[in-house]
N, C-alpha and C positions, 0 to 999 in steps of 0.2 A: 290707555290709560288709567282707566280707571282701575279695573285689574290689576294691572303694573302693580298702583300703589296699596291694595289690597291688601296682594300674595310681599310686602316689602311691610305695609305692616304686620303680619299672619309671620313671618319671619320674626320681626320683631319682639312682638308676643315669644316667640316659642320659643329664641334668644334665650328675655326675660329666665321663663321656667326653668329653662335649663341651667343656664346660671344658680336661682336658687335653687336648683336642688343640688347641682354642685358645692354650692356651699355649705346647705346641711351635711355633706360626705363629708366636706372639707375639716364642716367647726368638728363631726364627729370622729374624721382620723387625728385630729386635732388631740384633742380631745384623749384618746389614745396612748398617741405619738411622746407624750408630756410624759408617758409612765416611765420609770426607768426598764431597759431591755436591751437585751440580744439580739442578734438574727446572726444563730446555729447549725448544721448540717452536715449531713455526711454523708455515708456507699454503707449502709445496711450489712455485717459483717455474715448475711445467710444469703442464698443465692429468693430471690434474684438481682440482689449487692445496691437494687435501688438507691439513688442518690437524693438523700429529703430535703429543704431548708425546710426549720421552723421560729417562728420571731417570741423570743423567749421572755415575757413580764416577768418580771421579776416582785417580791418579799411588796405586795400590796397589801395593804393592813384593812380587814375585814371590819375589827373592835376597837380601839382606840383606848383603852375603856382599863387592856392589862398591861401588867405592872412595866413586861416586858413585849412590847405588841411584833418582835420576831411571832414570837407564839401565835402570834394570829393574824396572819398572813398568811396570803395564797399569790401561786404564782402558775399564772395563765402561757398558755404554747400555742398558739394557733397554726397550720398552714402557711406558707412562704411564696402566690403570695395565698388571704386568706378566704374560702365562701362564703356565701353571705346565709343564714341561717343552718348551720352546721348544728349538728347534734352536738353535746355535750356530755365527756368525762367526771365526774369528778371522784381526786384520788386520796383516801386514804392511810395515812401512813402504819406498817408497825412499830413495835420496842419499846412491848411491855407493859406500854402506857407511862415509862418511862425513860425516856429516851427513843430518838430517832426523828429523821425532818424532812422536808415533803422534798426536799432538791436530793436526798440522800440515796446514791448514784446506782448502791445495794438493793435499795426497792424499790426506788424508781425506774430503776435495768432498760429496758428501752422502748420505755411507754409511750413517751414521749412523739417519737415518729411512726409508733404502730400506729395510733389513736390520729395525730393527725392523716400523717401520709397514704398510710392502708383501708384505714375507717372512714376515714373523713368528717372525722372528732376533730373540738378543741378538749384541751385535756388544763384541769387542771386541778394540783397539788394542793393540798390544804396543811398548816400548821395547825393544832390546836395546843393548848397548856398543859404541860405533863403534871404526875404526883411528882411532888405534895400539894403544887398552885395549883394544880388540874381536877382533882380527884375527882370523879362523884359525886352533882354531876355538870361542874364545871367546864370537863373534856365533850360531854356529847352536844351540849349546851352551844359550844366553842362551833364541833361539826354544823348544826342546828344554821346558826350566825352566819357560815360558809356558804351553805350552801345559799341562803334569808342575799345575801350579797350577791353573788355567783348570777342567782336567775331576775335582780332589780338593775345587776350592768351586765350579762355579759354579751346583749345584741349590740354593744361598741367596741364587742370584740368581734362580729360578724354571728358572735353563734344565737340558737331558739334557745330563749327561757323556754319553751314547756319544753322540752323537746334535754331533761337531764335525767344521769343517771349516775350509779355510783360504787364508786367498789371500795376495800379493802383488804386487809390481808393482818395478818395475825392480830394485834391492839386494835388496827385500824378494820375488821372485818368485826371484831366484835362493836368497837365505836355505829358504823353505818349500820347492823341488827340495833343497837338499842335508838338511835333517833327517827328507825323506818318503821317503831315497833312502838314509838314513846310519843304520839302526837305535839303531848302539850314541850316538846321543846322547839319542834318549829311555830306553833304556836304562840309561843313568848317569839320567836322572828318577825313575827304578822305573813307566818302561812302556815297549809298546811301542805299533812304527807298527798296529796293530788301533786303539789312539787317532782317527787319521784318518778319516771315512769319502770325504771325495775333496778333492784341492786346487785352486785356478787359478792362476795362473801369465800375469802380464800382460808380455810386453816384458824378457825374464829372460836372462840368461845362467849356460849351463845347462852349461859346462863340455866343451864341445862343439868339443874341438878342431879348426883351421882345414883346409884345404888345405896353406898355405905352410910349418905346422905352428910359429907361430908362435906361446912359452908366455907370452911380456914381462908383460903387462894378467894372464894369471891368475898369476904370482909377487910380481903385486902390490897385489895383491888380496887372496892366500890366507898371501905368506909360505915362510917351507922347505917347510908341508906343503904343498905346494899341490897335489900329484899325488892323496894322499886326500881333497882338494873336490873334487875334479870328480862334481857330480850322476851324471851323463851313465855312469861308466866308476864307479859307485857301484851302477848297475842291476841286478840277478841276478833270477832267477824262484825264489819259494818262499819270498819276502823278507816277503810280505805287501804289498809297498806299494800304495798306496790310486789310482785313478781318478785324470789330472788333466785339468783343461779348459789347456791351452795356446791364450794372442791373443799375437801378434806384429802387430805392422804391417805391413803387404804391401813388398814390397823391402825390410826394415829401415827403420831410421830415423839421419835426426841423432847422434842418443843413441846410439844401441846399431845403429852400420851392419850386426850384419851379427846382427837379431833372428831375422827369419825363418828364416837359416841354423840360429842355436840351438833354434828351437823343433822345426821339422822331426830337428833331429839326433836330440834330447832324444827325442821323440814318437817315431822311429824303436828308438833303447837300449829304451824301456819294450814296445813291443809286440812287439819281440824272445823279452821278460823273458816277454810275456802279462798285461801291464799296461794296462788300458783310456791310451787317448789321444790327448784329441780336440782339434786345430787348428782354430786360426778365424783366420781372415786378413781383416787392417781394414785397405781404401784411402781413408779419409773422415776420418782422426785420424792425427796425430801421438804420439809416444812419451808425451806429460806424458795426449792427449787423450783415448791406450787408455786410460787409468785414469779418468779426470775422465767419460768422459759414461756408466761402468757406471753406474744404476740413472736413468738417460732412459728412458722408456717407444718402446720397438718401437727402441729403437738397437740394433744388431746386439749388442754386448758388453751388454746388459740383454740379449737375449734370448738370446744364448748361454750364459748364466752359467742361465739361469731353466732355464732346456731340462734341462741340467746339472744341478744338483738337483734335478729332476723326475725322472730316469732310474733317481741312486740310489739302489742298496736298501734300505729302509730306512722310521722315520716319516716322514713329510711333513705337514706343516702348510699352512691354504689360506690364501694371502692374506689379510690385513684391509681389502689395499681393496675397492672395486666391482667387479662383474667389467668391468663398460664401461670403466675407467681401465686393463684392466691390455693389453698388446701381442698384440694379435693373431699366430698362427703361422701 
């Protein structure tokens, strides 16, 4: 009889721990569930036509001090159901620093389902203040503040705060390069460059001054502090700058005529500082296609990204799609 009482006592104790754990889980779930969100999904438009499900958390403000907090907000996309400790990809849109939005279908393309359903990532798409209010250094600080918010809060969504990657296209590529080479922005946000495990920049300008020495465009984009804004000039050894993958249109593109020159010059500066810099030249797309093709199985943009992610030290998550659907390297 004594054994039976002991067993009952242990069962009760175990049940108490289970309920306490469940209560914590419910608290975490309810915290996120209170945020504005929708359930989305659908079959991919290309083979293997996998049906995907995501939860889209919208318009989360990471900086309430802005005049219009729409410009300091972000969206979080998670697989439905989400797996715990998922790595995180933070996406920064383009638009010449003067237009664009985190939810624009042209910029975002198939990234939500690609990163969540194929790669097992959580995708965070961020807004930042645009020129004139967002003139440098405001726009770069916005990206840094968004990254700090992600590291502080992404565990509530099932993300791993120690596995954060950064991705940007065009003006977004420029911003991710700036925040990843000038440590002062993340430091002001209470973080440092170790927050970032890797950076992917597509068709950006990185502050590599041309042979003609013309700086008019740089001054127009960055204002009176333009010399401080040059990502290439901010590269120094010993900073802890994360590894880079740079994708550019071969020979440049109509939108960014010197994108090849920028990528090669930036890579040279990174490598001279002992920082890994992979450069991929794209001969089948133009400026916008370089971004929109990302995620298409077998496309060089997709293959390059997946190889880069697989080679960066740290925890890895197996792709959620079937092996037969993966690109053959």
